[in-house]
Residue frames as qw, qx, qy, qz and C-alpha x, y, z in Angstrom:
[[0.622, -0.088, 0.544, 0.556, -80.97, -50.77, 18.63],
 [0.222, 0.641, -0.143, -0.720, -80.53, -48.18, 15.89],
 [0.692, 0.364, 0.591, 0.197, -81.69, -49.03, 12.41],
 [0.090, -0.418, 0.355, 0.832, -80.50, -47.42, 9.20],
 [0.535, 0.608, 0.578, -0.103, -83.07, -46.60, 6.51],
 [0.244, -0.193, 0.428, 0.848, -82.33, -45.31, 3.00],
 [0.008, -0.427, -0.729, -0.534, -85.82, -45.45, 1.40],
 [0.196, -0.132, 0.161, -0.958, -88.05, -42.40, 2.13],
 [0.682, -0.229, -0.377, -0.583, -91.22, -44.46, 1.77],
 [0.690, -0.173, -0.667, 0.220, -89.96, -47.02, 4.30],
 [0.231, -0.003, -0.469, 0.852, -89.19, -44.23, 6.78],
 [0.386, -0.177, -0.089, -0.901, -92.56, -42.63, 6.25],
 [0.745, -0.247, -0.540, -0.303, -94.34, -45.93, 6.89],
 [0.585, -0.143, -0.633, 0.487, -92.29, -46.55, 10.07],
 [0.011, 0.075, -0.282, 0.957, -93.02, -43.04, 11.33],
 [0.573, -0.229, -0.286, -0.733, -96.74, -43.53, 10.67],
 [0.747, -0.219, -0.628, 0.018, -96.61, -46.80, 12.60],
 [0.391, -0.041, -0.538, 0.746, -94.83, -45.11, 15.53],
 [0.236, -0.148, 0.080, -0.957, -97.41, -42.34, 15.64],
 [0.695, -0.256, -0.458, -0.492, -100.23, -44.87, 15.66],
 [0.688, -0.202, -0.625, 0.308, -98.57, -46.43, 18.67],
 [0.364, -0.908, -0.203, -0.036, -98.70, -43.05, 20.40],
 [0.711, -0.251, 0.033, 0.656, -94.94, -42.45, 20.17],
 [0.117, 0.962, -0.021, -0.246, -93.59, -38.94, 19.78],
 [0.817, 0.255, 0.181, 0.484, -90.86, -38.39, 17.20],
 [0.143, -0.888, 0.159, 0.407, -87.98, -35.87, 17.09],
 [0.793, 0.508, 0.126, 0.312, -86.01, -35.22, 13.89],
 [0.341, -0.750, 0.269, 0.499, -82.46, -33.90, 13.73],
 [0.724, 0.682, 0.071, 0.078, -81.66, -32.97, 10.10],
 [0.424, -0.706, 0.409, 0.394, -77.97, -33.05, 9.17],
 [0.662, 0.662, -0.324, -0.133, -75.46, -33.40, 6.39],
 [0.967, -0.075, -0.152, 0.189, -73.30, -35.68, 8.46],
 [0.563, 0.358, -0.395, 0.632, -69.67, -35.69, 9.52],
 [0.528, -0.772, -0.321, -0.149, -70.90, -35.33, 13.10],
 [0.302, 0.364, -0.476, 0.741, -69.19, -33.17, 15.68],
 [0.154, -0.234, -0.744, 0.607, -70.09, -32.38, 19.26],
 [0.310, 0.140, 0.042, -0.939, -72.65, -29.84, 18.06],
 [0.600, -0.021, -0.607, -0.521, -74.61, -32.52, 16.19],
 [0.460, -0.136, -0.847, 0.229, -74.38, -34.87, 19.17],
 [0.038, 0.160, 0.492, -0.855, -75.74, -32.18, 21.44],
 [0.518, 0.068, -0.220, -0.824, -78.76, -31.76, 19.13],
 [0.596, -0.063, -0.780, -0.181, -79.31, -35.53, 19.29],
 [0.263, -0.147, -0.756, 0.582, -79.23, -35.37, 23.10],
 [0.258, 0.148, 0.220, -0.929, -81.73, -32.49, 23.15],
 [0.584, 0.029, -0.503, -0.637, -84.02, -34.41, 20.76],
 [0.495, -0.083, -0.859, 0.098, -83.88, -37.52, 22.94],
 [0.057, -0.162, -0.623, 0.763, -85.06, -35.53, 25.93],
 [0.366, 0.215, 0.036, -0.905, -88.06, -34.25, 24.03],
 [0.749, 0.205, -0.291, -0.559, -89.44, -37.33, 22.28],
 [0.896, -0.183, 0.383, -0.131, -89.84, -41.10, 22.51],
 [0.838, 0.205, 0.355, 0.359, -88.03, -41.76, 19.24],
 [0.070, -0.794, 0.261, 0.544, -85.21, -39.85, 17.57],
 [0.782, 0.481, 0.306, 0.252, -84.63, -39.85, 13.82],
 [0.246, -0.693, 0.312, 0.601, -81.41, -38.37, 12.45],
 [0.752, 0.635, 0.175, 0.025, -81.27, -37.63, 8.75],
 [0.457, -0.529, 0.449, 0.556, -77.88, -37.70, 7.04],
 [0.617, 0.594, 0.457, 0.241, -78.05, -36.28, 3.54],
 [0.278, -0.378, 0.223, 0.855, -75.61, -33.96, 1.77],
 [0.437, 0.710, 0.512, -0.209, -78.30, -32.04, -0.08],
 [0.515, 0.102, 0.398, 0.752, -76.99, -31.02, -3.52],
 [0.126, 0.766, 0.472, 0.418, -79.70, -28.39, -4.16],
 [0.336, -0.927, -0.109, 0.128, -78.36, -26.07, -1.42],
 [0.571, -0.396, 0.332, 0.638, -74.90, -25.84, -2.99],
 [0.422, 0.858, -0.010, -0.294, -74.13, -23.29, -5.68],
 [0.800, 0.520, -0.130, 0.271, -71.52, -23.42, -8.44],
 [0.364, 0.612, -0.451, 0.538, -67.98, -23.46, -7.11],
 [0.577, -0.594, 0.325, -0.457, -69.04, -24.51, -3.57],
 [0.066, -0.472, 0.870, -0.123, -67.79, -27.57, -1.70],
 [0.882, 0.022, 0.059, -0.467, -70.43, -30.14, -2.62],
 [0.847, 0.334, -0.414, 0.021, -67.89, -32.56, -4.10],
 [0.437, 0.365, -0.632, 0.526, -65.48, -32.15, -1.18],
 [0.570, -0.549, 0.144, -0.594, -67.95, -32.00, 1.71],
 [0.000, 0.358, -0.900, 0.248, -66.54, -34.38, 4.43],
 [0.844, -0.106, -0.161, -0.500, -68.34, -37.69, 4.72],
 [0.168, 0.293, -0.918, 0.207, -67.82, -40.78, 6.84],
 [0.695, -0.280, -0.323, -0.578, -70.98, -42.85, 7.16],
 [0.745, -0.150, -0.618, 0.199, -69.54, -45.58, 9.38],
 [0.293, 0.050, -0.464, 0.835, -68.14, -43.07, 11.84],
 [0.356, -0.218, -0.018, -0.908, -71.41, -41.10, 11.84],
 [0.753, -0.251, -0.490, -0.361, -73.47, -44.25, 12.39],
 [0.621, -0.125, -0.632, 0.446, -71.31, -45.30, 15.35],
 [0.076, 0.084, -0.326, 0.938, -71.64, -41.85, 16.93],
 [0.538, -0.227, -0.192, -0.788, -75.42, -41.74, 16.42],
 [0.762, -0.204, -0.610, -0.074, -75.77, -45.25, 17.84],
 [0.447, -0.051, -0.583, 0.676, -73.78, -44.25, 20.94],
 [0.157, -0.083, 0.178, -0.968, -76.19, -41.31, 21.45],
 [0.292, 0.290, 0.825, -0.389, -79.20, -43.61, 21.42],
 [0.414, 0.318, -0.271, -0.809, -80.60, -42.51, 18.07],
 [0.706, 0.159, 0.621, -0.302, -83.39, -44.84, 16.95],
 [0.729, 0.529, 0.402, 0.163, -83.31, -44.34, 13.18],
 [0.218, -0.551, 0.359, 0.721, -80.57, -43.00, 10.94],
 [0.642, 0.667, 0.359, -0.121, -82.00, -41.94, 7.59],
 [0.327, -0.521, 0.505, 0.606, -79.37, -41.98, 4.83],
 [0.698, 0.600, 0.373, -0.117, -81.03, -41.54, 1.43],
 [0.507, -0.021, 0.445, 0.738, -79.27, -41.12, -1.88],
 [0.123, 0.310, -0.143, -0.932, -79.90, -38.15, -4.17],
 [0.286, -0.061, -0.750, -0.593, -81.94, -40.30, -6.53],
 [0.270, -0.440, -0.847, 0.128, -84.25, -41.22, -3.63],
 [0.097, -0.580, -0.389, 0.709, -84.85, -37.58, -2.61],
 [0.259, 0.609, -0.130, -0.738, -85.09, -35.95, -6.04],
 [0.764, 0.432, 0.477, 0.039, -86.70, -37.31, -9.20],
 [0.530, 0.061, 0.397, 0.747, -84.74, -36.62, -12.45],
 [0.061, 0.550, 0.415, 0.722, -87.44, -34.13, -13.45],
 [0.312, -0.578, -0.538, 0.528, -87.87, -32.57, -9.98],
 [0.165, 0.466, 0.275, 0.824, -89.53, -29.18, -10.45],
 [0.432, -0.797, -0.347, -0.240, -91.10, -28.18, -7.12],
 [0.442, 0.216, -0.412, 0.767, -89.31, -25.75, -4.80],
 [0.393, -0.805, -0.431, 0.106, -90.07, -24.11, -1.49],
 [0.394, 0.353, -0.111, 0.842, -88.92, -20.52, -1.01],
 [0.315, -0.797, -0.418, 0.301, -89.27, -17.94, 1.75],
 [0.482, 0.622, 0.105, 0.608, -88.23, -14.79, -0.16],
 [0.235, -0.917, -0.015, -0.322, -88.63, -12.21, 2.62],
 [0.675, -0.675, 0.291, 0.065, -86.07, -13.92, 4.86],
 [0.851, 0.060, 0.343, 0.394, -83.79, -14.93, 2.01],
 [0.381, 0.893, 0.060, 0.230, -82.46, -11.51, 0.99],
 [0.104, -0.882, 0.405, -0.218, -79.67, -10.74, 3.54],
 [0.626, -0.522, 0.579, -0.020, -76.81, -12.52, 5.31],
 [0.502, -0.205, 0.783, 0.304, -75.83, -15.78, 3.62],
 [0.598, 0.614, 0.513, -0.046, -78.36, -15.31, 0.80],
 [0.170, 0.898, -0.199, -0.354, -76.22, -12.55, -0.69],
 [0.048, 0.609, -0.750, -0.254, -73.33, -14.80, -1.65],
 [0.155, 0.011, 0.986, 0.059, -75.29, -18.07, -1.78],
 [0.426, 0.094, -0.117, -0.892, -78.41, -17.17, -3.86],
 [0.687, -0.041, -0.590, -0.422, -79.76, -20.70, -4.32],
 [0.182, 0.195, -0.856, 0.444, -78.86, -21.95, -0.87],
 [0.319, 0.052, 0.620, -0.714, -82.04, -21.35, 1.10],
 [0.732, 0.203, -0.238, -0.605, -84.34, -22.53, -1.68],
 [0.615, 0.210, -0.760, 0.003, -82.52, -25.88, -1.45],
 [0.046, 0.097, -0.783, 0.613, -82.62, -25.88, 2.35],
 [0.525, 0.082, 0.310, -0.789, -86.35, -25.07, 2.57],
 [0.757, 0.208, -0.413, -0.462, -87.18, -27.68, -0.05],
 [0.540, 0.156, -0.814, 0.143, -85.17, -30.51, 1.49],
 [0.098, -0.061, 0.698, -0.707, -86.39, -29.72, 5.02],
 [0.671, 0.107, 0.041, -0.733, -89.97, -29.80, 3.81],
 [0.742, 0.208, -0.596, -0.226, -89.29, -33.19, 2.23],
 [0.314, 0.172, -0.827, 0.433, -87.68, -34.47, 5.41],
 [0.348, -0.016, 0.492, -0.797, -90.62, -33.25, 7.55],
 [0.761, 0.161, -0.141, -0.613, -93.08, -34.94, 5.19],
 [0.680, 0.257, -0.686, -0.027, -91.03, -38.13, 5.30],
 [0.300, 0.098, -0.792, 0.523, -90.11, -38.45, 8.99],
 [0.444, -0.615, -0.470, -0.452, -93.40, -36.94, 10.23],
 [0.419, -0.045, -0.609, 0.672, -91.81, -35.62, 13.48],
 [0.284, -0.834, -0.469, 0.061, -93.53, -33.86, 16.31],
 [0.210, -0.920, 0.150, 0.294, -90.44, -31.68, 16.76],
 [0.790, 0.445, -0.034, 0.421, -87.36, -30.91, 14.71],
 [0.524, -0.764, 0.045, 0.374, -84.15, -29.63, 16.27],
 [0.609, 0.659, 0.013, 0.441, -81.77, -27.21, 14.54],
 [0.583, -0.303, -0.173, 0.734, -78.62, -25.40, 15.76],
 [0.038, 0.947, 0.221, -0.230, -78.71, -21.62, 16.14],
 [0.432, -0.393, 0.410, 0.700, -75.30, -21.22, 14.39],
 [0.113, 0.241, 0.671, 0.692, -77.31, -21.25, 11.15],
 [0.138, 0.400, 0.511, -0.749, -79.69, -18.62, 12.52],
 [0.384, 0.309, -0.292, -0.820, -81.03, -17.53, 9.12],
 [0.363, 0.006, -0.885, -0.290, -81.79, -21.11, 8.22],
 [0.097, -0.305, -0.837, 0.444, -83.63, -21.57, 11.53],
 [0.235, 0.405, 0.210, -0.858, -85.67, -18.40, 10.96],
 [0.408, 0.223, -0.555, -0.690, -86.60, -19.48, 7.44],
 [0.311, -0.117, -0.941, -0.067, -87.70, -22.91, 8.57],
 [0.038, 0.373, 0.678, -0.632, -89.81, -21.48, 11.39],
 [0.355, 0.401, -0.029, -0.844, -91.55, -19.13, 8.94],
 [0.380, 0.154, -0.764, -0.498, -92.02, -21.88, 6.36],
 [0.189, -0.228, -0.937, 0.187, -93.62, -24.23, 8.93],
 [0.158, 0.429, 0.455, -0.764, -95.89, -21.43, 10.09],
 [0.356, 0.390, -0.250, -0.812, -96.93, -20.35, 6.64],
 [0.473, 0.133, -0.765, -0.418, -97.56, -23.89, 5.34],
 [0.754, -0.331, 0.170, -0.541, -99.32, -25.10, 8.50],
 [0.663, 0.216, -0.711, 0.096, -96.88, -28.01, 8.91],
 [0.724, -0.620, -0.072, -0.294, -97.72, -29.68, 12.22],
 [0.815, -0.011, -0.317, 0.484, -94.25, -29.70, 13.79],
 [0.357, -0.924, 0.025, 0.133, -92.50, -27.70, 16.52],
 [0.655, 0.558, -0.226, 0.457, -89.20, -26.22, 15.39],
 [0.647, -0.738, -0.020, 0.191, -86.66, -26.04, 18.24],
 [0.430, 0.771, -0.332, 0.333, -83.49, -23.98, 18.11],
 [0.846, -0.426, -0.131, 0.294, -80.48, -25.11, 20.16],
 [0.181, -0.934, 0.233, 0.201, -77.70, -22.73, 21.32],
 [0.595, 0.673, -0.433, 0.074, -74.42, -22.72, 19.42],
 [0.901, -0.374, 0.099, 0.197, -71.95, -25.35, 20.63],
 [0.275, 0.892, -0.338, 0.119, -68.37, -24.04, 20.75],
 [0.760, 0.158, -0.439, 0.451, -64.83, -25.26, 21.32],
 [0.552, -0.608, -0.314, 0.477, -63.16, -24.11, 24.55],
 [0.358, -0.158, 0.137, 0.910, -61.53, -21.29, 22.57],
 [0.282, 0.532, 0.256, -0.756, -64.96, -20.00, 21.42],
 [0.199, 0.225, -0.669, -0.680, -64.96, -21.24, 17.79],
 [0.762, 0.145, 0.205, -0.597, -68.42, -22.39, 16.73],
 [0.507, -0.126, 0.839, 0.154, -68.35, -26.10, 15.83],
 [0.657, 0.568, -0.085, -0.488, -68.84, -26.89, 12.16],
 [0.918, 0.113, 0.341, 0.167, -68.09, -29.83, 9.88],
 [0.584, 0.754, -0.010, 0.302, -66.23, -27.37, 7.68],
 [0.364, -0.867, 0.341, -0.001, -63.73, -26.57, 10.42],
 [0.876, -0.110, 0.380, 0.275, -61.83, -29.56, 9.08],
 [0.607, 0.702, 0.117, 0.354, -60.73, -27.28, 6.23],
 [0.172, -0.958, 0.199, -0.117, -58.77, -25.05, 8.64],
 [0.665, 0.367, -0.499, 0.418, -54.99, -25.38, 8.92],
 [0.615, -0.396, -0.483, 0.482, -53.32, -25.39, 12.33],
 [0.236, -0.046, -0.088, 0.967, -52.43, -21.71, 11.97],
 [0.291, -0.344, -0.401, -0.798, -55.96, -20.83, 10.86],
 [0.593, -0.495, -0.635, -0.016, -57.42, -22.62, 13.84],
 [0.432, -0.304, -0.371, 0.764, -55.54, -20.20, 16.08],
 [0.019, -0.019, -0.133, -0.991, -57.11, -17.22, 14.27],
 [0.294, -0.390, -0.723, -0.488, -60.68, -18.56, 13.85],
 [0.338, -0.557, -0.676, 0.345, -61.77, -17.99, 17.47],
 [0.124, -0.189, -0.040, 0.973, -61.43, -14.23, 16.80],
 [0.203, -0.381, -0.626, -0.649, -64.73, -14.51, 14.99],
 [0.475, -0.654, -0.589, -0.019, -66.63, -14.84, 18.26],
 [0.459, -0.388, -0.255, 0.757, -64.34, -12.49, 20.17],
 [0.064, 0.106, 0.275, 0.953, -65.17, -9.80, 17.68],
 [0.374, -0.536, -0.611, -0.446, -68.89, -10.41, 18.15],
 [0.531, -0.573, -0.505, 0.368, -68.44, -9.98, 21.88],
 [0.276, -0.167, -0.045, 0.945, -66.87, -6.53, 21.34],
 [0.198, -0.375, -0.463, -0.778, -70.07, -5.52, 19.52],
 [0.534, -0.605, -0.588, -0.053, -72.16, -6.61, 22.51],
 [0.493, -0.405, -0.296, 0.711, -69.85, -4.59, 24.81],
 [0.102, 0.083, 0.200, 0.971, -70.25, -1.50, 22.59],
 [0.378, -0.519, -0.553, -0.531, -74.07, -1.85, 22.67],
 [0.578, -0.566, -0.524, 0.265, -73.98, -2.22, 26.47],
 [0.383, -0.300, -0.131, 0.864, -72.00, 1.03, 26.64],
 [0.218, 0.687, 0.311, -0.619, -74.67, 2.85, 24.64],
 [0.076, 0.367, -0.582, -0.722, -73.60, 2.60, 21.01],
 [0.601, 0.342, 0.664, -0.284, -76.65, 1.69, 18.89],
 [0.469, 0.694, -0.243, -0.490, -75.75, 2.84, 15.38],
 [0.946, 0.104, 0.303, 0.042, -75.45, -0.29, 13.22],
 [0.634, 0.723, -0.140, 0.238, -73.04, 1.32, 10.79],
 [0.118, -0.795, 0.511, -0.307, -70.67, 2.28, 13.59],
 [0.774, -0.327, 0.515, -0.170, -70.86, -1.18, 15.13],
 [0.906, 0.375, 0.167, 0.103, -70.26, -2.89, 11.77],
 [0.377, 0.832, -0.313, 0.260, -67.30, -0.53, 11.14],
 [0.402, -0.676, 0.565, -0.250, -65.78, -1.50, 14.48],
 [0.874, -0.090, 0.474, -0.056, -66.16, -5.20, 13.82],
 [0.763, 0.633, -0.022, 0.133, -64.76, -4.87, 10.30],
 [0.125, 0.827, -0.472, 0.277, -61.68, -3.17, 11.69],
 [0.642, -0.478, 0.560, -0.214, -61.35, -5.85, 14.37],
 [0.929, 0.171, 0.328, 0.021, -61.44, -8.72, 11.90],
 [0.604, 0.756, -0.167, 0.192, -59.05, -7.03, 9.46],
 [0.038, -0.776, 0.546, -0.314, -56.54, -6.59, 12.25],
 [0.578, -0.398, 0.647, -0.299, -57.05, -9.82, 14.21],
 [0.829, 0.184, 0.527, 0.011, -57.68, -12.31, 11.37],
 [0.078, 0.663, -0.476, -0.573, -55.00, -11.47, 8.79],
 [0.007, -0.167, 0.893, 0.418, -55.46, -13.11, 5.42],
 [0.261, 0.440, 0.831, -0.218, -59.21, -13.49, 5.92],
 [0.075, -0.178, -0.444, -0.875, -61.90, -12.15, 3.62],
 [0.290, 0.259, 0.605, -0.694, -65.12, -10.81, 5.10],
 [0.053, 0.369, 0.822, 0.431, -68.19, -12.12, 3.24],
 [0.244, -0.687, -0.306, -0.612, -70.62, -10.06, 5.30],
 [0.182, -0.192, -0.642, 0.719, -71.19, -8.37, 8.65],
 [0.278, -0.446, -0.398, -0.752, -74.83, -7.42, 9.17],
 [0.110, 0.105, 0.694, -0.704, -77.12, -6.50, 12.02],
 [0.364, -0.219, -0.638, -0.642, -80.67, -7.74, 11.45],
 [0.671, -0.267, 0.221, -0.655, -83.95, -8.35, 13.18],
 [0.220, -0.287, 0.929, -0.077, -83.69, -11.91, 14.62],
 [0.589, 0.309, 0.687, -0.293, -87.11, -13.02, 13.32],
 [0.643, 0.706, 0.262, -0.140, -87.52, -11.50, 9.86],
 [0.718, -0.081, 0.309, 0.618, -83.83, -11.03, 9.05],
 [0.289, 0.885, 0.210, 0.299, -84.42, -7.42, 7.92],
 [0.506, 0.289, -0.235, 0.778, -81.59, -4.87, 8.17],
 [0.392, -0.827, -0.351, 0.200, -81.58, -2.78, 11.36],
 [0.323, 0.729, -0.101, 0.595, -80.16, 0.78, 11.39],
 [0.200, -0.587, 0.455, -0.639, -80.41, 1.28, 15.15],
 [0.481, -0.112, -0.852, 0.176, -80.14, -1.35, 17.87],
 [0.331, -0.328, 0.257, -0.847, -83.07, -0.33, 20.03],
 [0.866, -0.130, 0.198, -0.441, -84.47, -3.81, 20.59],
 [0.820, -0.148, 0.535, 0.138, -83.55, -7.44, 19.96],
 [0.480, 0.767, -0.344, -0.251, -81.01, -7.69, 17.19],
 [0.939, -0.063, 0.265, 0.209, -78.76, -10.30, 15.62],
 [0.096, 0.814, -0.494, -0.289, -75.20, -9.51, 14.59],
 [0.929, 0.122, 0.343, 0.067, -74.25, -12.20, 12.05],
 [0.034, 0.776, -0.523, -0.350, -70.96, -12.63, 10.22],
 [0.952, 0.214, 0.185, 0.118, -69.40, -14.83, 7.54],
 [0.075, -0.843, 0.488, 0.214, -65.66, -14.80, 7.01],
 [0.926, 0.334, -0.165, 0.055, -63.56, -16.80, 4.59],
 [0.349, -0.762, 0.545, 0.018, -60.35, -18.07, 6.13],
 [0.211, -0.313, 0.885, 0.271, -58.28, -20.21, 3.83],
 [0.211, -0.109, -0.849, -0.471, -60.54, -22.92, 2.40],
 [0.143, -0.461, -0.825, 0.295, -63.15, -22.48, 5.13],
 [0.193, -0.501, -0.210, -0.817, -66.16, -20.22, 5.16],
 [0.267, -0.224, -0.764, 0.543, -66.94, -19.57, 8.80],
 [0.283, -0.607, -0.309, -0.675, -70.25, -18.22, 10.09],
 [0.318, -0.264, -0.701, 0.581, -71.22, -17.07, 13.55],
 [0.202, -0.658, -0.301, -0.661, -73.72, -14.79, 15.25],
 [0.203, -0.128, -0.641, 0.729, -74.62, -13.12, 18.50],
 [0.212, -0.713, -0.590, -0.313, -78.11, -12.30, 19.69],
 [0.140, 0.155, -0.320, 0.924, -78.27, -8.88, 21.32],
 [0.305, -0.643, -0.700, -0.065, -81.06, -8.60, 23.85],
 [0.031, 0.466, -0.119, 0.876, -82.08, -5.19, 25.07]]
């Protein structure tokens, strides 16, 4: 039977008790409004540990001015029902006042990996992410934590943070979960109109054209980015490209030539939605 906990200290005590009993713990951090992608992460966590904790917290410190903090979709009852159906053991739903003191002044940053991709247009985002994930890891005390690969930069930052700070947890990335049309699942897809939903799958189709170009021998990143820019401008009318970059998949540094593993990552604004996607290119 799933229990809901709001107090970080209560969760920490329960996790310590579980560990003393020899139980393994998996954590799935989230901001809620669950979709099939979240549920898939819960299933993966359940296969890897005795107990699954899902955190549901819309973290205010990872939102910048003018972003959608106040409008981020939330439905706790719906989320609790879905988590319960997936066999989650603990749903952690703290309030902001329980996660951040009024005079909170400690931050976790991973500067080297926070320069490109989403960091360009969301300068405070990853500081907030790294800080809240550290707090969640210290509270839930998991053996593993599962994250989706759609937010690849976030995953890379968390892996580096855990390594550098010697946090005893295994970070597991899970492949992107998509609709049948190829659109990566996201809570923010709710912002899309019916017409925009027809255009949004072009995000992934464009990424596949880059993979095809690389397979045919094109390795110049500028040429590849130019092709993808042209594709999006033609195939997603009315959209605004936030970024298209090709980076090293581990350190998120810009790559000029695709001669080894590379990540092509994109962010596109379509109506009220900011859509992100990526494709790992393996040589």
